[in-house]
C-alpha positions as CSV (number, residue, x, y, z in Angstrom):
1,M,-27.9,208.6,64.4
2,P,-29.3,208.6,60.9
3,G,-32.6,207.6,60.4
4,F,-33.8,204.7,57.9
5,S,-36.9,202.5,57.0
6,P,-37.7,199.5,58.9
7,A,-37.6,197.3,55.7
8,A,-36.1,197.3,52.6
9,S,-37.4,197.8,49.3
10,P,-38.4,194.5,47.9
11,G,-36.3,192.7,45.6
12,I,-33.5,194.9,47.1
13,R,-31.3,192.8,49.4
14,T,-29.8,194.3,53.2
15,Y,-26.6,193.5,54.3
16,L,-25.5,194.6,58.3
17,I,-21.9,194.7,59.1
18,C,-21.0,194.2,62.6
19,G,-17.5,195.3,63.4
20,C,-16.0,197.6,60.2
21,G,-12.1,196.8,61.2
22,S,-10.2,195.5,58.3
23,V,-11.8,192.8,57.5
24,G,-15.6,194.6,57.5
25,Y,-14.2,197.3,55.9
26,L,-13.2,194.7,53.1
27,I,-16.6,193.3,53.2
28,L,-18.2,196.4,52.9
29,E,-16.1,197.4,49.5
30,E,-16.7,194.3,48.0
31,L,-21.0,194.5,49.2
32,K,-20.8,197.5,47.1
33,K,-20.5,196.4,43.8
34,E,-22.8,193.6,44.3
35,G,-25.4,196.3,45.2
36,G,-28.2,196.8,47.6
37,R,-28.6,198.5,51.1
38,L,-25.6,198.4,53.3
39,L,-25.9,198.9,57.3
40,C,-22.5,199.1,59.6
41,M,-21.8,199.7,63.1
42,D,-18.5,199.6,65.2
43,S,-18.0,200.3,68.4
44,N,-15.0,203.1,67.3
45,P,-16.5,206.7,66.6
46,E,-13.8,207.7,64.1
47,R,-14.7,204.9,61.9
48,V,-18.2,204.9,62.3
49,Q,-17.8,209.3,61.5
50,E,-15.4,208.0,58.3
51,L,-18.3,205.6,57.4
52,R,-20.9,208.3,57.4
53,E,-19.1,210.5,55.3
54,Q,-19.2,208.2,52.6
55,K,-22.5,208.5,52.7
56,I,-23.1,204.4,54.2
57,E,-25.5,203.9,57.1
58,A,-23.1,203.6,60.3
59,F,-23.9,203.2,63.8
60,L,-21.8,203.5,67.1
61,R,-22.6,200.0,68.9
62,D,-20.8,197.2,71.3
63,L,-21.3,193.9,69.9
64,T,-21.2,192.9,73.7
65,D,-24.7,194.9,74.5
66,P,-27.6,193.4,74.0
67,D,-29.5,196.4,72.5
68,M,-26.8,196.7,69.7
69,L,-29.5,195.9,67.5
70,Q,-32.1,198.3,69.0
71,G,-33.6,200.4,65.8
72,I,-32.7,198.3,63.2
73,D,-35.6,196.3,62.2
74,H,-34.5,194.2,58.7
75,F,-32.0,192.6,57.3
76,D,-31.0,189.9,54.9
77,I,-27.5,188.8,55.6
78,A,-25.2,189.9,58.5
79,F,-21.6,189.8,58.8
80,V,-19.8,189.6,62.6
81,V,-16.5,190.6,61.6
82,S,-14.7,192.4,64.1
83,D,-11.4,191.5,65.2
84,N,-12.7,190.2,68.9
85,H,-13.5,186.6,69.5
86,E,-15.9,186.9,72.5
87,A,-17.5,190.1,71.0
88,N,-18.2,187.8,67.4
89,I,-19.8,185.3,69.9
90,T,-21.9,187.6,71.6
91,G,-22.8,189.6,68.7
92,L,-24.0,186.4,67.1
93,K,-26.1,185.1,69.5
94,T,-27.9,188.5,69.5
95,V,-28.8,188.7,66.1
96,R,-29.6,184.7,66.4
97,K,-32.1,185.4,69.1
98,K,-33.8,188.0,67.1
99,Y,-33.8,187.4,63.9
100,P,-34.0,183.4,63.6
101,R,-34.1,183.2,59.7
102,V,-31.1,185.5,58.4
103,H,-27.9,184.1,57.1
104,I,-24.8,185.2,59.7
105,V,-21.5,185.1,58.2
106,A,-19.1,185.3,61.6
107,R,-14.5,185.3,61.8
108,A,-13.2,183.0,63.5
109,Q,-9.4,183.8,65.3
110,D,-8.2,180.4,65.2
111,P,-9.3,176.6,64.4
112,I,-11.3,176.3,67.8
113,N,-13.2,179.6,67.8
114,E,-14.7,178.4,64.1
115,K,-16.2,175.5,65.7
116,L,-17.8,177.7,68.5
117,L,-19.3,180.0,66.1
118,M,-20.2,177.3,63.9
119,Q,-22.5,175.6,67.4
120,E,-24.0,179.1,67.9
121,G,-25.4,179.2,64.4
122,A,-23.1,181.1,62.2
123,D,-24.1,179.8,58.6
124,L,-20.6,180.5,57.1
125,V,-17.6,181.0,59.2
126,L,-14.7,182.8,57.8
127,Y,-10.9,182.0,59.3
128,P,-9.1,185.1,57.6
129,Q,-5.7,182.3,57.2
130,H,-7.9,179.9,55.6
131,V,-9.3,182.1,53.4
132,V,-6.2,183.7,51.8
133,A,-4.4,180.1,52.0
134,R,-7.5,179.2,49.3
135,A,-7.3,181.8,47.2
136,A,-3.6,181.9,47.1
137,I,-4.2,178.3,45.8
138,E,-6.7,179.2,43.5
139,H,-4.9,181.6,42.2
140,L,-2.1,179.7,41.3
141,H,-4.0,176.9,39.5
142,R,-5.5,179.5,37.4
143,L,-1.6,180.7,36.7
144,E,-0.4,176.9,35.9
145,K,-3.2,176.9,33.4
146,H,-3.0,179.2,31.7
147,H,1.2,179.0,31.9
148,L,0.4,175.2,31.1
149,S,-1.7,176.2,28.1
150,R,0.7,178.8,26.4
151,D,3.7,176.5,27.0
152,L,2.0,174.3,24.6
153,Y,0.5,176.9,21.9
154,N,4.0,178.0,22.2
155,L,5.8,174.9,21.5
156,L,3.3,174.0,18.7
157,A,4.1,178.1,17.3
158,S,7.6,177.2,17.1
159,W,7.7,173.6,14.8
160,S,7.7,172.8,10.9
161,G,6.9,170.0,8.8
162,I,4.1,167.5,9.6
163,F,2.7,167.1,13.1
164,G,0.8,163.5,13.9
165,I,-1.9,163.0,16.6
166,V,-1.9,159.8,17.4
167,T,-4.8,158.3,19.4
168,H,-4.8,155.4,21.8
169,T,-6.2,151.6,19.7
170,N,-9.7,151.4,19.1
171,P,-9.6,155.1,19.7
172,D,-13.4,156.1,21.6
173,P,-15.0,159.6,21.3
174,D,-12.7,161.1,24.4
175,A,-9.6,160.6,22.0
176,I,-11.5,161.2,18.6
177,A,-12.4,164.9,20.2
178,S,-8.9,165.1,22.5
179,A,-7.0,165.2,18.3
180,M,-9.5,167.1,16.7
181,A,-9.5,170.1,19.6
182,L,-5.5,169.8,19.6
183,A,-5.1,169.9,15.6
184,A,-7.2,172.8,16.0
185,I,-4.7,174.4,18.5
186,A,-2.1,173.3,16.4
187,K,-4.3,175.6,13.5
188,R,-4.3,178.3,15.5
189,A,-0.6,178.5,16.7
190,N,1.0,177.8,13.2
191,Q,-0.3,177.9,9.9
192,N,2.5,175.8,8.4
193,L,2.1,173.0,10.5
194,E,0.0,170.5,8.8
195,T,-1.7,167.8,11.4
196,R,-2.7,164.4,11.0
197,I,-4.8,162.1,13.1
198,I,-3.3,159.1,13.5
199,Y,-4.9,155.8,14.5
200,D,-4.6,151.7,14.9
201,G,-7.1,149.2,15.3
202,I,-10.9,150.0,14.4
203,I,-13.6,152.4,14.8
204,G,-16.2,149.8,15.5
205,H,-18.9,151.6,18.1
206,Q,-21.7,152.7,16.3
207,E,-21.2,155.9,18.1
208,N,-18.2,156.1,17.4
209,R,-18.7,155.5,13.8
210,T,-21.4,157.9,13.4
211,L,-18.9,160.6,15.1
212,V,-16.5,160.5,12.9
213,N,-18.9,160.5,9.8
214,L,-21.6,163.5,11.2
215,L,-18.5,165.5,12.0
216,D,-16.3,164.5,8.7
217,I,-13.2,164.1,10.7
218,R,-10.3,163.1,8.9
219,M,-8.6,160.2,10.7
220,E,-6.0,157.9,8.8
221,K,-5.1,154.6,9.3
222,L,-1.4,154.1,11.2
223,K,1.4,152.4,8.9
224,P,4.8,153.2,9.4
225,E,5.4,155.3,6.1
226,T,3.1,157.4,7.8
227,L,5.0,157.9,11.5
228,N,8.0,157.9,9.3
229,E,6.7,161.1,7.5
230,C,5.5,162.9,10.4
231,T,8.8,165.4,12.1
232,H,6.3,165.9,15.1
233,I,3.9,163.6,17.4
234,A,1.9,163.8,20.1
235,L,0.1,160.9,22.1
236,V,-4.2,161.8,23.1
237,D,-5.3,160.0,25.7
238,S,-3.1,157.3,26.1
239,K,-0.2,157.0,28.3
240,G,3.0,156.6,26.5
241,P,4.8,154.9,23.6
242,G,3.3,151.1,23.1
243,A,0.7,151.3,25.7
244,N,-2.8,151.1,23.7
245,N,-1.5,152.2,20.5
246,G,0.5,151.7,17.5
247,L,3.8,152.8,18.6
248,I,7.1,151.2,19.7
249,H,7.9,151.4,23.4
250,S,11.1,153.5,21.9
251,M,9.0,155.7,19.5
252,P,10.1,159.2,20.9
253,V,6.8,161.4,21.0
254,D,7.1,165.4,21.5
255,I,3.9,165.5,23.3
256,I,1.8,163.2,26.1
257,I,-1.6,164.7,26.8
258,D,-3.6,162.2,29.3
259,H,-5.9,161.1,32.0
260,H,-5.2,158.0,32.9
261,Q,-2.6,157.1,36.0
262,E,0.9,155.9,35.2
263,D,4.3,156.2,36.2
264,I,5.7,158.3,33.4
265,S,9.6,158.8,34.6
266,H,11.1,156.1,32.1
267,I,9.3,158.3,29.2
268,E,12.2,160.4,28.2
269,K,12.9,163.3,25.8
270,V,9.3,164.5,25.6
271,H,8.9,167.9,25.4
272,F,5.0,168.2,26.8
273,I,3.3,166.2,29.0
274,D,0.5,167.3,30.5
275,I,-1.1,164.0,32.8
276,R,-4.5,164.4,35.4
277,Q,-5.6,161.4,36.7
278,N,-8.1,163.9,38.6
279,V,-10.4,164.8,35.6
280,G,-12.9,162.4,33.8
281,A,-12.3,162.5,29.9
282,C,-8.7,163.8,28.3
283,A,-11.3,166.2,26.0
284,T,-11.9,168.3,29.8
285,I,-7.9,168.9,29.5
286,L,-8.4,169.9,25.9
287,T,-10.8,172.2,26.4
288,E,-8.5,173.7,29.0
289,Y,-6.5,174.2,27.0
290,I,-8.7,176.4,24.2
291,K,-10.5,178.3,27.1
292,E,-7.2,179.3,28.0
293,L,-6.2,180.5,24.9
294,N,-8.9,182.4,24.7
295,I,-10.0,180.3,21.0
296,E,-13.3,180.0,20.3
297,P,-13.9,176.4,18.9
298,D,-16.1,176.0,16.2
299,E,-19.2,173.8,16.1
300,K,-17.6,170.2,15.3
301,V,-14.6,170.6,17.6
302,A,-17.2,171.7,20.4
303,T,-19.5,168.9,19.7
304,A,-16.4,166.6,19.6
305,L,-15.2,167.8,23.0
306,L,-19.0,167.5,24.2
307,Y,-20.0,164.4,23.7
308,G,-16.1,163.1,24.8
309,I,-16.5,164.1,28.1
310,R,-20.3,163.2,28.2
311,A,-18.8,159.5,26.9
312,D,-15.8,159.0,29.3
313,T,-18.2,160.0,32.3
314,K,-20.9,158.0,31.1
315,Q,-23.3,161.1,31.2
316,F,-22.0,162.6,33.9
317,R,-22.2,159.3,36.3
318,R,-18.9,158.0,36.5
319,N,-15.5,159.1,37.6
320,V,-16.8,162.8,36.9
321,S,-14.8,165.8,38.3
322,P,-15.8,170.0,38.9
323,S,-13.6,170.3,35.8
324,D,-15.5,168.2,33.9
325,L,-18.6,169.8,34.2
326,E,-17.1,173.1,33.9
327,Y,-15.6,172.8,31.1
328,A,-18.9,171.0,29.5
329,A,-20.8,173.7,30.2
330,F,-18.3,176.0,28.2
331,L,-19.0,173.7,25.6
332,L,-22.6,174.3,25.6
333,E,-22.4,177.4,23.7
334,F,-20.4,176.5,20.5
335,S,-21.7,172.7,20.4
336,D,-24.3,171.6,18.0
337,A,-27.6,170.4,20.2
338,D,-29.3,168.4,17.1
339,L,-25.8,167.2,16.1
340,L,-24.8,165.8,19.3
341,E,-28.5,163.9,19.2
342,K,-28.1,162.4,16.0
343,I,-24.1,160.8,17.6
344,M,-26.1,159.7,20.3
345,S,-28.9,157.8,18.7
346,P,-27.1,155.7,16.7
347,Q,-28.3,152.7,14.5
348,Y,-26.3,149.3,16.3
349,S,-24.4,146.6,14.3
350,H,-26.2,143.1,13.6
351,E,-22.8,142.1,15.5
352,T,-23.1,144.4,18.1
353,M,-26.1,143.0,19.1
354,D,-25.2,139.0,18.1
355,I,-22.3,140.0,20.5
356,I,-24.3,141.2,23.5
357,G,-26.5,138.7,22.8
358,A,-23.4,136.1,23.5
359,A,-22.6,138.0,26.5
360,I,-25.8,137.7,28.3
361,R,-25.9,134.0,26.9
362,N,-22.7,132.9,28.3
363,R,-23.1,134.8,31.6
364,K,-21.7,133.1,34.8
365,T,-21.5,134.7,38.2
366,R,-19.4,134.1,41.5
367,N,-20.1,135.8,44.6
368,G,-20.7,138.9,42.5
369,Y,-18.7,138.9,40.5
370,L,-19.8,138.2,36.4
371,F,-18.0,136.9,33.7
372,S,-19.5,136.1,30.1
373,N,-16.9,134.5,26.9
374,V,-18.2,136.2,23.6
375,G,-16.0,134.1,22.1
376,Y,-14.2,135.3,18.5
377,V,-15.2,139.2,18.0
378,R,-14.3,141.8,15.4
379,N,-15.9,144.7,16.6
380,R,-14.2,144.8,19.9
381,D,-16.0,148.2,20.8
382,A,-18.8,145.6,21.6
383,L,-17.6,144.1,24.5
384,P,-17.5,147.3,26.6
385,Q,-21.3,148.0,25.9
386,A,-21.8,144.3,26.7
387,A,-20.5,145.1,30.2
388,D,-22.0,148.3,30.5
389,L,-25.6,146.5,30.2
390,L,-24.4,143.3,32.5
391,I,-23.4,145.4,35.3
392,N,-26.8,146.3,35.8
393,L,-28.2,142.8,36.5
394,E,-29.7,142.3,40.0
395,G,-26.7,140.9,42.7
396,I,-23.5,141.9,40.2
397,S,-21.1,143.8,41.5
398,T,-18.6,143.6,38.9
399,A,-18.4,142.5,35.4
400,L,-15.9,141.4,32.8
401,V,-16.7,140.7,29.6
402,Y,-13.9,139.0,27.3
403,G,-13.3,137.7,23.5
404,I,-10.5,137.0,21.3
405,T,-9.7,138.4,17.9
406,D,-6.8,137.7,15.8
407,E,-4.3,139.7,17.9
408,A,-4.9,139.2,21.5
409,I,-7.5,138.3,24.3
410,I,-9.6,141.3,24.6
411,M,-11.4,142.4,28.2
412,S,-13.6,144.8,29.1
413,G,-14.6,145.3,32.9
414,R,-17.5,147.6,34.4
415,N,-17.7,148.0,38.5
416,R,-19.6,149.4,41.4
417,D,-18.3,147.6,44.6
418,L,-17.0,150.8,46.3
419,R,-14.1,148.4,48.0
420,L,-12.6,147.5,44.6
421,N,-10.3,149.5,42.4
422,L,-11.2,147.5,38.9
423,G,-8.3,149.7,37.6
424,N,-6.2,148.9,39.7
425,V,-7.0,145.1,39.6
426,M,-6.6,144.7,35.8
427,S,-3.7,146.1,35.8
428,E,-1.9,144.1,38.7
429,A,-3.4,140.9,37.3
430,F,-2.6,141.3,33.3
431,S,0.0,143.8,33.1
432,E,3.1,141.8,32.8
433,V,1.0,139.5,30.0
434,G,-0.1,142.6,28.3
435,D,-2.0,145.8,28.5
436,A,-4.7,146.8,31.2
437,G,-5.8,149.4,33.3
438,G,-8.1,152.0,33.5
439,H,-10.9,153.7,36.6
440,A,-12.1,152.6,39.5
441,T,-15.7,151.3,38.0
442,M,-14.5,151.0,34.4
443,A,-10.8,148.7,33.1
444,A,-9.9,147.0,29.9
445,A,-7.1,144.9,29.3
446,S,-5.8,143.5,25.6
447,I,-3.4,140.5,26.0
448,P,-1.4,139.8,22.6
449,L,-1.4,136.5,21.4
450,H,2.0,136.3,19.9
451,V,2.4,132.4,19.6
452,F,-0.8,131.6,18.9
453,A,-1.7,134.1,16.2
454,H,-1.9,131.6,13.1
455,V,-4.1,129.3,15.2
456,R,-7.7,129.3,12.9
457,E,-9.9,127.9,15.9
458,K,-9.8,131.1,18.0
459,E,-12.9,130.4,20.1
460,E,-11.5,127.0,20.8
461,L,-8.1,128.9,21.7
462,L,-10.1,131.1,24.1
463,H,-11.7,128.3,25.6
464,L,-8.0,126.6,26.5
465,V,-6.4,129.4,27.8
466,I,-8.7,131.9,29.7
467,D,-8.7,129.9,33.0
468,P,-4.6,130.2,33.4
469,V,-5.1,133.9,31.9
470,L,-7.9,135.1,34.4
471,Q,-6.0,133.5,37.7
472,N,-4.2,136.5,39.3
473,F,-7.6,138.6,38.6
474,Y,-9.9,135.0,40.6
475,R,-6.8,135.7,43.4
476,L,-6.5,139.4,43.5
477,V,-10.5,139.9,44.3
478,G,-10.7,137.0,46.7
479,L,-12.8,134.6,44.5
480,L,-9.4,131.6,45.0
481,E,-9.5,131.9,48.7
482,D,-14.1,131.5,48.3
483,E,-12.9,128.3,46.4
484,E,-10.3,127.2,49.1
485,S,-12.6,127.8,52.0
486,E,-15.0,126.0,50.4
487,V,-12.8,122.3,50.4
């Protein structure tokens, strides 16, 4: 038996592999790449000899022998991975008793063994069948990402003419950044394809205006003649034609990229659809394309995408997924921190402050629900800012701020009640009369005025119609039941 020092050199990790069968040998090969000191033990003399011939410190030991660790005075991590369950249990107990502070990874033969090994002190249990299955799924996901990105790239490369990228109405940072990124991908795929970023509504939020101005983003107002010039159209951060965007429902589109829940079975003839409900921002999806295509984003695109992810996840505190964090980290290298700070610290307009003030003054609460009528508004982006503020009031679980423009009654909601999915509630309450939806913690609705469009006294109209409009919402969250029980 070869001798060795009782302790490893400072900073060098020592690994002990107990059982060098098929699994143990694979672990050994991977650990060789990591560096450090390797110790192996096995009950098969031929295998031990083979390891020694490879210059591995190997010991002929039986894991069921209480003296299996004799002469082994130091290691940091033990892998107890023989193909015999009883031997693994006994070996695990021996290691844990003599070295209570080392990390132990053990191998299980089935799910029942997995629980027993954890009970006996294993820090991590490997069930090879599960490991293989998880690895296969992870590889499949990586393959899907790559193919999806290449499909988009090849589609853009095959086009000619003018490519219109349409955002949702009153675009936010996520929509603006996603449109920028798609335009950058299109430019890389096809130098002859002219791209235009198109929006309807207004860019009213002060941070959104700052984003567009500082990054010098070229955006065009949506007009029928502009759409007619486009040979191809994409929707970003929007779930389909006519759904919170300036397109009519029958408008054919070629690409839809979004992260909101939606039934898209009725949408036909779309060449590329990527809708993922499990990410917090559409910008995350576009960043994935860029990374998978090995495109180095320029500073402006990277800064916009990073801000888009941060804004839509409320600084990684709302609806955030591992992908949002992964791709935000990827963008850090390419973005401009000073520029990002300027975008995030804009000046508030007088109108925004007036609307927030009106929301505070006019608030009414019922059983943890807050409702506030801000009246007539020009800058609808101030409503979500007011809702963000009011949801922080003590005793408030859900805040709904609403106002009226020349074309619609608009609502913005925030929620922190884990029992309530605000997006689903608002969609069910208002979808039949307008456009509504969102996430569990944040949602919005827009109800067109139609026949009331020419009424001059918009605030008076809002007071007249808002209670009937909110009846469905009251019913879905149980406020009508509370009223009946009080009678």
